[in-house]
N, C-alpha and C positions, 0 to 999 in steps of 0.2 A: 503491501500498501505506500509504503514510505518513497520505494522509489520510483512508482507510479504517479505520485505525486512531482516529482524534484523532473522528474519529464515531461508534465504534462508546464509545470511552469519554465522551465527552459522552451520549449517549442511557441510557446502564448505568449512568453514574456522575453527572458532572456533573448533568446534569437531573432527576433525583429527589431529589438532598441541595439545587440551589437551592432546588424548590417545599419542603422541608421547612422552610430554613434561614429564606425569605421567609412562610410563613403561620401561625413560631411565634417568630418575631422578638421580639416583647415579653412571649411569658412566660416565667418563671420556670426554674428550672436544677428543681425541685420536679417544675412540670409538665411538661415534656420528659421527665423521667427515668419517670414515669405514661402520654405518651404511647406511639402504637401506634407510630411513627421512621419516616424513609421505604420507599416500598414494597420498595430495594430493599436493604434491612438491617433488615427488624423489629425491634423492641424484643420482644425475646425473654424477658425480664423484668417488665415492666411490670406482669402480676398481684401481682410479687414488692414494687413497688414501693409498690403501692396498699396492701398489706396490713401493709408496713412499717412505712409514714406510720403507719396506728392504731395499731399497739404502742408506737409511738416516741412519741405523745401518749396514752396512756392508759401509760406507765414515764416514771418518772423518770431524768433524766440518771444517777442515781448509782447505777441499782440493776442488778440481775441477772436476766439471763432464760434460763433453761434451753430449749430450742429441740427438736424432734423427727428423727428424720435428717431428714437433706438427700436426700432422691427423693422431693420430694414430685409429684405429677403437671405440675402445669406447668413445674418446675422452681423450682432455690432454692436458687442460685449462693452460694455464703457470701458472696464481696466485696460484694454487693448489699443481703445481712443485716447486714453489720456495717457497713458503708459507712453507711446508714439509721440507723442504733442504736447509733451510736456516741457520744459516750462509754462506753452503756451496755456490763458484761461480757457475751459473749453464748460459750451453750455449746451445740454440739449433742453427741443422745444418737450415742453411740458414741465424743466426743471419748478420750480416757485422759488427764485430767484432771474426765470430768462426773462419774463414781458419786461420787468424792471434796466435789467440788460439789456435786451433790444429800446427801449427807446434811449438810452445811453450813446446808442452805439455809432452812430453815425458826425458823435463828434469825439471819435477816438482818433488817434495819429493812425493805426493800425488796426482794424477789424473785417473780420471774415466772413460771409455766410457761406455755407456748407447743402446747399438743395440737392432734393430729390424728385422723384416724379411727384409722388403726395405732398412734399413741403415747400415752401421757400424761393420757388422761384419769381413770386411775385417782387421780391426783392431785392434781387438781381436787375428786374427787368435795366431798370438806368445806368447796367453797368457791368463793363467786359467780363466775363465769364471765360472759362475754363472748363471742359471736359475731362472728369477726372476716370483712370479706368475702371469705375466701377460702374454698373446697366441706370444710367440714367442720371449719376449724379454728375455733381457741378459746381467750382465755384468760383465766389469773386470776391472784392476786396471793396468792402464798403467804407465811409469817412472820410477823414483828411487826407488828403495825397503828401 
């Protein structure tokens, strides 16, 4: 029974992760975040990490970013978004301080709105828009230039 348990543990958990570690040994942490992950525990947030990498490249570290509600079709873990965009201030539509922040955003030096098909496009109607890798997602810069 013990031997059988060890075989199952190795086959199901240890071997897939060992292969993944060996295949991605020299990669940086950012590349690992965007990878598919080992087959026994796939990375369900790879698309989110790729898209947040684009947002991070567009926005400065002191910027404020307004996000659509966090019910995206491919998942939108707040922790992954905040982790990738730190130290930027991130607010999701529906958060308790979102409306107050939205009213102040046009007076800020560097503020962005990330939108999707369900929310935010109207805020970017008068501003240049950059499409992001997530289907239907884009970003625009608001506030003072």
